[in-house]
VOGU-3710 file (C-alpha; in Angstrom, 3 decimals, decimal comma):
1> mkataalall> 103,924/94,656/38,277  107,579/95,165/39,178  109,649/92,027/39,708  110,461/92,931/43,306  106,772/93,436/44,109  105,889/90,108/42,515  108,613/88,381/44,521  107,285/89,943/47,722  103,815/88,601/46,981  105,224/85,129/46,338
11> laiplpgeka> 107,137/85,163/49,622  104,308/86,619/51,732  102,560/84,290/54,150  98,930/83,779/53,092  96,132/84,029/55,603  94,760/80,625/56,589  91,481/79,777/54,887  88,233/80,761/56,577  87,423/77,109/57,189  90,767/76,245/58,791
21> hwtrtdlpgl> 90,129/74,585/62,154  92,711/75,262/64,873  92,879/73,808/68,375  94,941/74,435/71,493  96,304/71,952/74,030  97,760/73,249/77,314  100,358/71,472/79,438  102,665/72,993/82,075  105,080/75,218/80,164  103,809/73,851/76,839
31> tiyseardvv> 101,065/75,195/74,532  100,225/73,388/71,313  98,316/75,079/68,481  97,254/72,623/65,818  95,294/72,372/62,587  95,995/68,642/62,370  93,611/65,894/63,427  93,202/65,597/67,186  94,866/62,194/67,263  97,974/63,654/65,612
41> trqvaarler> 97,965/66,622/67,978  97,829/64,351/71,006  100,682/62,240/69,631  102,906/65,297/69,207  101,989/66,556/72,676  102,711/63,155/74,216  106,134/62,846/72,584  107,260/66,290/73,730  105,914/65,892/77,256  107,370/62,429/77,711
51> mrealarvak> 110,715/63,528/76,340  110,913/66,106/79,151  110,005/63,463/81,725  112,565/61,021/80,349  115,289/63,685/80,441  114,785/64,055/84,164  114,472/60,278/84,674  117,641/59,087/82,904  120,040/62,033/83,212  118,756/62,799/86,731
61> ftvrsplptt> 118,364/66,524/86,033  115,621/68,545/87,666  114,064/69,731/84,431  112,171/72,981/84,709  110,785/75,394/82,142  111,194/79,054/83,090  110,232/79,944/79,518  107,165/78,596/77,720  107,354/76,391/74,667  104,746/76,966/71,960
71> vyvfrnedsf> 104,253/74,236/69,373  102,519/74,605/65,999  101,287/71,443/64,286  100,446/72,128/60,629  98,157/69,916/58,618  100,488/69,317/55,643  103,417/70,651/53,618  101,378/73,422/51,966  100,330/75,005/55,272  103,668/74,311/56,992
81> apyrdavlga> 106,098/75,563/54,327  105,484/79,363/54,614  106,171/79,308/58,353  109,130/76,956/58,045  110,615/79,292/55,427  110,015/82,332/57,643  112,150/80,714/60,344  114,782/78,892/58,300  114,770/80,765/55,005  113,448/79,569/51,651
91> srnadgvfhg> 114,448/76,230/50,135  115,279/74,606/53,464  113,622/71,196/53,594  112,628/70,085/57,098  109,699/68,346/58,734  110,245/70,171/62,017  111,782/73,449/63,156  113,023/74,649/66,534  113,181/78,432/66,993  114,482/79,806/70,273
101> ahdgnyvlvq> 113,648/83,340/71,408  114,707/85,037/74,629  111,185/84,855/76,050  110,123/81,459/74,756  110,755/78,483/72,503  108,835/77,771/69,316  108,495/74,384/67,647  106,878/74,013/64,214  106,088/70,568/62,838  104,413/69,072/59,796
111> gdratavnri> 101,715/66,875/61,229  101,329/64,425/58,343  104,923/63,204/58,638  105,685/60,427/61,113  109,020/62,061/61,978  107,541/65,531/62,510  108,881/65,803/66,057  112,368/65,005/64,928  115,963/64,720/66,078  116,772/68,396/65,648
121> ifhelthyfv> 113,885/69,428/67,897  114,722/66,896/70,604  118,394/67,916/70,410  117,621/71,630/70,803  115,019/71,121/73,533  117,566/69,088/75,494  120,001/72,005/75,265  117,300/74,339/76,509  116,169/72,212/79,454  119,735/71,509/80,567
131> rntvadlplw> 120,857/75,125/80,116  118,137/76,295/82,462  118,940/73,625/85,049  122,718/73,781/85,436  125,530/76,069/84,335  129,104/75,334/83,268  128,572/71,938/81,690  131,520/70,991/79,473  130,800/71,490/75,786  131,325/67,812/74,927
141> fnegladfys> 128,821/66,677/77,557  126,256/69,294/76,547  126,369/68,235/72,885  126,694/64,533/73,672  123,653/64,595/75,956  121,602/66,481/73,348  122,486/63,865/70,724  121,735/61,091/73,241  118,170/62,380/73,630  117,712/63,241/69,950
151> tfeasgdtvv> 116,709/59,643/69,183  113,967/59,605/71,806  110,895/57,622/70,774  107,428/57,271/72,285  104,852/54,728/71,201  101,739/53,669/73,060  102,555/53,188/76,727  106,307/52,932/76,154  109,154/55,389/75,630  112,668/54,540/74,492
161> vglpleehlt> 115,793/56,526/75,353  119,303/56,102/73,980  118,707/54,467/70,602  122,048/54,472/68,757  122,979/57,109/66,219  124,133/54,976/63,344  126,022/57,751/61,545  128,131/58,360/64,653  128,859/54,655/65,053  129,739/54,292/61,361
171> llrdhgfdmp> 132,195/57,199/61,550  133,911/55,802/64,644  134,002/52,229/63,372  135,342/53,206/59,944  137,811/55,915/60,961  138,586/55,287/64,627  138,896/57,914/67,321  140,453/60,746/65,345  140,171/63,155/68,283  142,159/62,279/71,433
181> lrdllnadvt> 139,932/62,041/74,490  141,905/64,723/76,314  141,314/67,165/73,431  137,616/66,315/73,461  137,249/67,061/77,168  139,146/70,355/76,865  137,279/71,653/73,816  135,219/74,838/74,047  133,246/76,925/71,556  136,473/78,472/70,198
191> sreynektra> 138,258/75,148/69,611  139,052/73,917/66,115  137,786/70,499/67,220  134,331/72,048/67,517  134,394/74,542/64,651  136,233/72,887/61,765  133,843/70,922/59,592  136,262/68,038/59,056  136,746/67,601/62,817  133,294/68,488/64,123
201> gffyaeswlf> 131,916/65,106/63,054  134,362/63,344/65,369  133,630/65,823/68,155  129,900/65,053/68,061  130,354/61,313/67,542  132,840/60,862/70,387  130,842/63,145/72,703  127,681/61,134/72,049  129,464/57,813/72,563  131,041/58,889/75,874
211> vhysllgnpa> 127,634/60,028/77,176  125,929/56,867/75,921  128,587/54,643/77,501  128,378/56,515/80,807  124,587/56,609/81,055  123,747/53,160/79,667  126,831/51,115/78,863  128,731/51,174/82,159  126,872/52,298/85,316  130,146/52,540/87,259
221> rgaqlqtyla> 131,524/55,024/84,743  128,214/56,881/84,921  128,634/57,478/88,646  132,215/58,608/88,022  130,989/60,991/85,326  128,782/62,766/87,877  131,857/63,215/90,095  133,852/64,500/87,126  131,215/67,081/86,204  131,064/68,291/89,812
231> lvaakkpvde> 134,857/68,700/89,929  134,921/70,601/86,628  132,100/72,851/87,866  134,261/73,510/90,955  136,990/74,752/88,535  139,350/71,835/89,002  141,728/71,417/86,025  140,403/68,896/83,508  143,351/66,490/83,919  143,048/66,509/87,706
241> afttafgsty> 139,260/66,104/87,588  139,583/63,210/85,124  142,142/61,283/87,184  140,287/61,890/90,446  136,858/60,933/89,114  137,635/58,050/86,768  140,747/56,604/88,427  142,016/55,854/84,956  144,156/57,173/82,132  142,881/58,733/78,939
251> eqltkelrsy> 144,318/55,790/77,023  142,454/53,210/79,123  139,088/54,981/78,846  139,604/55,481/75,102  140,184/51,721/74,792  136,892/51,113/76,615  135,040/53,507/74,295  136,512/51,865/71,174  135,387/48,494/72,418  131,927/49,868/73,194
261> anrprlqhsr> 131,574/51,400/69,720  132,345/48,044/68,111  129,710/46,086/69,994  127,220/44,553/67,571  124,338/46,116/69,471  124,205/49,033/71,931  121,897/49,113/74,900  118,952/51,501/75,217  116,447/52,186/77,989  112,750/51,462/77,808
271> ftladlgakt> 110,236/52,951/80,232  106,516/52,717/80,709  104,392/55,768/81,337  103,987/54,588/84,923  107,793/54,575/85,321  107,906/58,220/84,232  104,852/59,346/86,159  103,578/60,595/82,818  100,883/63,247/82,771  97,604/62,647/80,986
281> ipspvavtrg> 97,445/64,549/77,707  94,215/66,635/77,637  91,969/66,783/74,633  92,576/69,655/72,187  90,141/72,576/72,484  88,970/74,615/69,481  90,170/78,240/69,306  88,722/81,219/67,462  90,101/82,356/64,144  91,310/85,538/65,853
291> ealyalgdvv> 93,394/83,560/68,363  94,812/81,273/65,669  95,868/84,281/63,555  97,467/85,885/66,610  99,394/82,709/67,444  100,686/82,360/63,874  101,604/86,029/63,668  103,353/85,833/67,024  105,917/83,276/65,870  106,507/85,051/62,534
301> srtkraedat> 107,032/88,359/64,390  110,089/86,751/66,034  111,849/85,868/62,768  113,904/87,804/60,245  110,692/88,141/58,232  108,849/89,845/61,079  107,017/92,205/58,729  105,237/89,219/57,136  103,318/88,857/60,406  101,503/92,166/59,849
311> plleeslrle> 98,526/90,836/57,767  97,992/87,976/60,238  98,021/90,290/63,244  95,943/93,054/61,672  93,243/90,553/60,670  93,319/89,106/64,190  92,767/92,604/65,620  89,912/93,215/63,196  88,210/90,083/64,499  89,175/90,505/68,171
321> pqrgetyaal> 90,218/94,127/68,889  90,547/93,567/72,645  93,324/90,957/72,549  96,282/92,715/74,144  98,796/90,055/73,101  98,075/90,801/69,438  98,928/94,488/69,894  102,157/93,396/71,571  103,074/91,105/68,675  102,355/93,908/66,187
331> arvksatgek> 104,476/96,228/68,318  107,320/93,727/68,034  107,025/93,906/64,250  107,154/97,711/64,268  110,165/97,673/66,564  111,958/95,246/64,244  111,308/97,579/61,284  112,637/100,602/63,159  109,299/102,245/64,019  110,186/102,594/67,687
341> rlaeslfaka> 107,644/105,197/68,783  104,810/103,350/67,039  105,986/100,177/68,750  105,823/101,876/72,152  102,293/103,135/71,500  101,176/99,638/70,474  102,718/98,150/73,612  100,894/100,782/75,660  97,661/99,800/73,895  98,341/96,133/74,716
351> vsvgshdyrt> 98,635/97,034/78,398  95,579/99,294/78,375  93,227/96,655/76,908  94,228/94,285/79,680  96,816/91,766/78,524  97,402/88,858/80,901  100,507/87,522/79,140  103,721/88,303/80,998  105,522/88,515/77,644  103,525/91,643/76,773
361> fqaygeelld> 104,855/93,487/79,818  108,341/92,103/79,368  108,474/93,193/75,719  107,154/96,685/76,557  109,771/96,988/79,294  112,474/95,983/76,838  111,282/98,551/74,316  111,473/101,259/76,981  114,863/99,932/78,078  116,080/100,287/74,505
371> ridrihragn> 115,083/103,975/74,515  116,755/104,429/77,904  119,963/102,922/76,521  119,900/105,206/73,460  119,525/108,239/75,717  122,392/107,036/77,887  124,675/106,379/74,909  124,032/109,935/73,732  125,573/111,113/77,015  122,348/112,076/78,797
381> dppsalldea> 120,619/110,844/81,934  117,352/108,992/81,152  114,264/110,668/82,708  113,305/109,114/86,023  109,713/108,729/84,802  110,941/106,566/81,914  112,959/104,369/84,277  109,958/104,051/86,583  107,689/103,005/83,704  110,170/100,353/82,547
391> rkmftksiel> 110,465/98,998/86,090  106,690/98,908/86,359  106,476/96,780/83,213  109,159/94,318/84,327  107,631/94,099/87,799  104,260/93,218/86,273  105,832/90,540/84,091  107,492/89,041/87,177  104,182/89,070/89,069  102,607/87,083/86,245
401> qpqlprglag> 105,583/84,721/85,857  107,883/84,780/88,927  110,284/82,239/87,430  110,985/84,301/84,315  114,744/84,967/84,208  114,576/87,647/81,515  111,911/89,639/83,317  114,160/89,756/86,379  117,103/90,599/84,143  115,174/93,495/82,602
411> lgatylftrg> 114,346/94,858/86,036  117,993/94,594/86,998  119,060/96,382/83,820  117,066/99,501/84,681  119,476/100,033/87,594  122,449/100,262/85,255  121,281/103,768/84,367  120,510/105,242/87,788  122,711/107,186/90,192  120,796/106,083/93,269
421> dvapgiaaye> 120,558/102,849/95,213  121,211/99,851/92,957  120,525/97,146/95,564  117,153/96,220/93,952  118,926/95,767/90,623  121,530/93,486/92,176  118,797/91,420/93,835  116,925/91,069/90,528  120,047/89,971/88,670  120,919/87,466/91,413
431> qslaiapaql> 117,437/85,944/91,216  117,650/85,764/87,426  120,954/83,883/87,536  119,640/81,554/90,227  116,888/80,481/87,802  119,006/80,351/84,633  122,741/80,350/85,432  124,045/80,504/81,867  122,950/84,097/81,038  126,266/85,701/80,157
441> dvaanlvfly> 124,858/89,209/79,626  123,203/89,100/83,051  126,436/87,896/84,632  128,434/90,706/82,986  125,964/93,352/84,180  125,938/91,910/87,687  129,736/92,202/87,703  129,237/95,904/86,922  126,754/96,512/89,750  128,834/94,530/92,238
451> artrrradaq> 131,904/96,536/91,267  129,995/99,795/91,435  129,028/99,027/95,050  132,649/97,918/95,762  131,682/94,277/96,215  134,896/93,213/94,520  134,892/89,645/95,783  131,364/89,036/94,471  132,219/90,639/91,126  135,314/88,443/90,785
461> rifdtiivqs> 133,333/85,332/91,765  130,779/85,863/88,981  133,567/86,622/86,525  135,486/83,455/87,425  132,559/81,038/87,699  130,373/82,133/84,773  132,063/84,596/82,448  135,518/83,081/81,999  134,217/79,587/81,305  131,664/80,331/78,607
471> adaetlatar> 131,696/83,911/77,330  132,545/85,031/73,821  135,457/87,434/73,414  133,267/90,567/73,419  131,334/89,634/76,573  134,573/88,571/78,265  136,161/91,946/77,515  133,077/93,838/78,735  132,949/91,894/81,991  136,672/92,334/82,569
481> dnlyvadvyd> 136,267/96,093/82,082  133,357/96,049/84,521  135,676/94,721/87,240  137,500/98,072/87,086  134,335/100,072/87,753  135,112/99,705/91,463  138,440/101,438/90,857  136,740/104,303/89,017  134,335/104,866/91,897  137,191/104,640/94,422
491> aydllardkr> 139,015/107,311/92,438  135,936/109,557/92,468  135,787/109,271/96,261  139,486/110,005/96,647  139,304/113,040/94,378  136,311/114,309/96,334  138,568/114,230/99,403  141,384/115,878/97,425  143,578/112,769/97,564  144,888/113,272/94,063
501> aealtilrna> 148,007/111,127/94,264  146,125/108,056/95,469  143,406/108,567/92,855  145,961/108,963/90,064  147,718/105,735/91,093  144,436/103,823/90,788  143,428/105,456/87,498  146,828/105,060/85,817  146,877/101,404/86,816  143,389/100,795/85,414
511> lpkvtsermk> 143,726/102,716/82,127  145,922/100,245/80,192  143,827/97,293/81,371  140,407/98,364/80,073  139,368/97,909/76,443  136,153/99,940/76,203  136,753/103,251/74,424  133,994/104,834/76,510  135,672/103,713/79,734  139,129/104,746/78,500
521> tqitgmirea> 137,754/108,211/77,733  136,175/108,431/81,189  139,379/107,413/82,984  141,525/109,670/80,803  139,256/112,622/81,611  139,500/111,870/85,338  143,297/111,712/85,117  143,359/115,043/83,307  141,151/116,651/85,971  143,221/115,141/88,795
531> eaptiklhp> 146,415/116,527/87,267  144,890/119,985/86,800  145,538/122,762/89,333  141,893/122,701/90,381  139,543/119,759/90,325  136,087/119,982/88,884  134,283/116,726/89,533  131,387/115,366/87,513  130,197/112,431/89,625
//
């Protein structure tokens, strides 16, 4: 056997044994598949559910879950390791894994370890819940809050929030506040304070301490923090927001934080289940082998080792050939390996056998949208029938899950490629952002549709309130270019009325400001036609 083939066999994920016993536990927005003992499964379910309730209770956020979270509880290291490695890569030791996908979150834990639902998972879930509740949170607060909740504990009828992170306290006590508070509050994802390894430790430690002090150490500062966050969200400069909210100087508040860090013991909050209004955790229910294989293949199909899901999914289909979700997961694998037409046929099969999972319709719509985009990039208009089919899929996904932001975003995206009325696309994008405000791609596309319909003020509002604050350089450039789409359409109208001089003024002003080569080519071509003796328009 060749070495590469042997290596592939070693890395492949084995099928669970015939006698493996899997169960499912369903909570709102949370599904738990488990091969562990029922008592362990219920413990994991309780910790995750109560963490969500505590997040809303202490931080006073309205926590909602527009995307589902699927949890896998494995019996031991041997059964857990292949799936952990599929997500993280080989030789990465962890008792728990968080894997975020655009249509759901996946948590994998080793059930025989007491720390299976660990800090990393609580940290990442906090990011997710907060991100889908409020937009434009400062980076320091976002990371500090996630670390604050990472030490969450639940035992019996009691939950504990805000246990200290000893490594953060040790760093601050031994080395002081290396990062000035003003720098901390102004940091973003491009800042050296956040990205440089030698400074990131102070960024996380000071962020966590400020959140801990505000939420538990000094209630007066906590109320002021809420005012500060509201002012920053309203685009007030950081210095002005700080002075207005805290009525203090950076030096004074830093002195308070130093003193707080050096206390012999930090406060934490303890709640009973009655305090949280905790839900009763239902008993796990046994699932068929076909469903268990589907569920395991589904998470693997969303990793870089998607092809390893194929044996799991094919065996699931052999056992249960009418499970539409399994066809959809297999289609995802084929799409990831470049077999686009086969993927589309498998998605169609998933729909035809009667899938009831909104993710099936969403994924099929996205596959069709990918083909539409390829046709568009080749310089051709996508067939109307293809656009209609994609819209049908996204509409069905929205019917099944009305609060799904990506389903609404997919529906909106189909209107990027049409010459007709785009009002339904704008409405879909607006609804998507209302549910999950931090979707930068959705915001950039909404800027485009607003600009296309000459709603300049709305386009600028989205650009200023969402894009500028959080976008990476590429998304920022795309959205800025999209603002000039209104100018391009104005120029088309002027040229249609033979107002060449006015059109040329607009086009020549826009040309040096856009960065997209495609848009530069379009504007340059329009200028050339406007300067020609006769105008031949291609609207």
